[in-house]
Steps between C-alpha positions, in 0.01 A plus 500: 500500500174642632554821302575307182176308530305821571600682181313276251196483731481880511551517125214256440278695738576826319428340163169368631407847621588650162296237319204570728535873438507438124186287514313769694648790305310813596161389373217748554328442833164555660503841672518481879205739512264661248260768618201626306499879537221633277326454167309740277358550153375793297129575539369563150150568632616852589569585135224745402249410229551644153226613262474606139193661353329324209322689224297324235675501165852553642800267480758574769863400541603414858837445667457288811757424771406240761647305791463133586662312790688190388345162577833320457759653731576572865776738603716460810748755629694558819830480682723211600723474805716208589829357615765292330661272753673183610293268719524140610210254494389626846467855360795619707662802336868476409500839324257716306489802273209744504397636162541876466308492171272227369661284231394170347164384370140442607312213333128422498330188369169320532710190578594462866824318413746574219789282383750783470769289334283482186380862493530667158376793296142459384479409132246627248288186547502559876356849449214342306445243775482773762254696288277193500534481879389863526208480257682706239590485134821651365309778321362639830650841575607381845601146400814333634654533153428872477624555854825302488571454129543869428814547713788263557749725675610400850830464688667161546412325827530165675218276619676266741765325290337604169639807325273695266681739271401858428203523262457118491138497619172667424479805725286803587536811713218620726468878501669757721331830593583639157331216312654234279872442551769239427768575759370332817238262647597227255237225483614174337282206398656171608367146467552171683321182400141612444528807723535868421739672740454877499825667598614849593852622561538695823590865445585645840245777559435644155217745442194292418172547318352713778804719566606301808826302528456124451737208465277317253193512280372166373230405250335157539227346287153443644187389316222738595289441190150442630605386847594663828696209651843586637813323376762394759858597411805366680797733543870415506797727560867481409724760662832587344 
């Protein structure tokens, strides 16, 4: 009799656990640690001055090549380590799996909290909204539209319980050491509510822009037009 009563109780308990697991389905989380390693930018003051002689009565054709550092973007790059595991509410480990190669996604947003159940690909109107946030117009060479609207190729991936199909979203590819490329470091523009969520798919130590192996390269928007204030970004990680 005791065993007969136990069976439905266990069944109900298992169903409750499954329902709880479904409600908390692998949403991206705050990283357990995030360490600033270094930051740098190109020093254009070292570019030598150029001169052309003028002679009264002459008209002269010139070809000029120049550099200008963007006032709209910040780049992040680095490596991700982590563990996939089973823990109880006391953080006791039932079992875990170390990752031999980084897989999953890194997300960055100016919002400290994201409702992941309603995450979606950014739409064209969202790109325009983000350009306004960054002090841009679509015609700017480095606008959000010109950065993400010119490439829409990316692999399929999941954000928590939300599946985004291949090529569904606006995407871009930061450079590797050979320059522009479309085979790795996929950046995808996502949107939730009123928030841009800049996303990169983890690559597992691919050769990056500087010739070193990195798990990710991520572009995020930052309005540096006429101001030097920093912009806080909150990072989230989903391992898979």
